[in-house]
C-alpha positions in Angstrom: 60.6 -39.9 -140.9 57.7 -41.6 -142.7 57.0 -38.9 -145.2 57.0 -39.3 -149.0 60.4 -39.3 -150.5 61.5 -37.2 -153.4 62.3 -40.3 -155.4 58.8 -41.6 -154.9 57.2 -38.3 -156.0 59.5 -38.1 -159.1 58.5 -41.7 -160.0 54.8 -40.9 -159.8 55.4 -37.7 -161.8 57.2 -39.7 -164.5 54.4 -42.3 -164.6 51.8 -39.6 -165.0 53.8 -38.0 -167.8 54.2 -41.3 -169.6 50.5 -42.0 -169.4 49.7 -38.5 -170.6 52.0 -39.0 -173.6 50.4 -42.3 -174.4 46.9 -40.8 -174.2 48.0 -37.9 -176.5 49.4 -40.4 -179.0 46.1 -42.4 -179.0 44.0 -39.2 -179.3 46.2 -37.7 -182.1 44.7 -39.8 -185.0 41.2 -39.1 -183.7 41.8 -35.3 -183.9 43.4 -35.5 -187.3 46.9 -35.3 -186.0 47.3 -31.7 -187.2 45.7 -29.8 -184.4 49.0 -28.5 -183.1 49.4 -26.7 -179.8 46.2 -24.6 -180.1 44.0 -27.6 -180.6 42.0 -26.0 -183.4 44.3 -26.5 -186.4 42.2 -29.0 -188.4 38.8 -28.1 -187.0 35.7 -28.4 -189.2 33.2 -25.5 -189.1 30.5 -27.7 -187.5 32.7 -29.1 -184.7 31.8 -26.3 -182.2 28.1 -26.8 -182.9 28.3 -30.5 -182.5 30.4 -30.3 -179.4 28.0 -27.8 -177.8 25.0 -30.0 -178.7 26.8 -33.0 -177.3 27.5 -31.2 -174.0 23.9 -30.1 -173.7 22.7 -33.6 -174.4 25.0 -34.9 -171.7 23.7 -32.4 -169.2 20.2 -33.3 -170.1 21.0 -37.0 -169.6 22.4 -36.3 -166.2 19.3 -34.3 -165.2 17.0 -37.1 -166.4 19.1 -39.7 -164.5 18.9 -37.6 -161.3 15.2 -37.1 -161.7 14.6 -40.8 -162.2 16.8 -41.7 -159.2 14.9 -39.2 -157.0 11.5 -40.6 -158.2 12.7 -44.2 -157.5 13.7 -43.1 -154.0 10.4 -41.4 -153.4 8.5 -44.5 -154.6 10.6 -46.7 -152.2 12.2 -48.7 -155.0 15.7 -47.8 -153.7 17.0 -46.9 -150.3 20.4 -45.6 -151.4 20.1 -41.9 -150.6 23.9 -41.4 -151.3 23.4 -42.5 -155.0 20.4 -40.2 -155.4 22.3 -37.2 -153.9 25.4 -38.0 -156.0 23.2 -38.0 -159.2 21.6 -34.8 -158.1 25.0 -33.1 -157.5 26.4 -34.4 -160.8 23.4 -32.9 -162.6 23.8 -29.6 -160.7 27.5 -29.3 -161.4 26.9 -30.1 -165.1 24.2 -27.5 -165.3 26.3 -24.9 -163.5 29.2 -25.5 -165.9 26.9 -25.2 -168.9 25.5 -22.0 -167.5 29.0 -20.6 -167.0 30.0 -21.5 -170.6 26.8 -19.8 -171.9 27.6 -16.7 -169.8 31.2 -16.6 -171.2 29.9 -17.0 -174.8 27.4 -14.3 -174.3 30.0 -12.0 -172.9 32.3 -12.6 -175.8 29.5 -12.0 -178.3 28.7 -8.7 -176.6 32.4 -7.7 -176.6 32.7 -8.5 -180.3 29.5 -6.7 -181.2 30.6 -3.6 -179.4 34.0 -3.4 -181.2 34.3 -0.6 -183.7 34.8 -1.6 -187.3 
């Protein structure tokens, strides 16, 4: 029987939990330490706007990178089609995720606006 043993799985699980706790401890001072379970305890009013702007800039950067990689491939500067396709897929997934967030925000806005006062 050459399967994975229960002890091995539990050891991996414990290692993951320890790394997760270490990352949480490192991130706590960055977030103000008072975020609590909800993660919005010490949020500043502009945090959502800046987070959204940062996400849009990242997606734009991915799309620019994919466009440059495709142009370089078309000019013959690179022959690595896998890297070009990977960059295109990353840009596509980033755009789709951004689109889904926008759709959810728009839906929430419509729900809020249709609530009776």
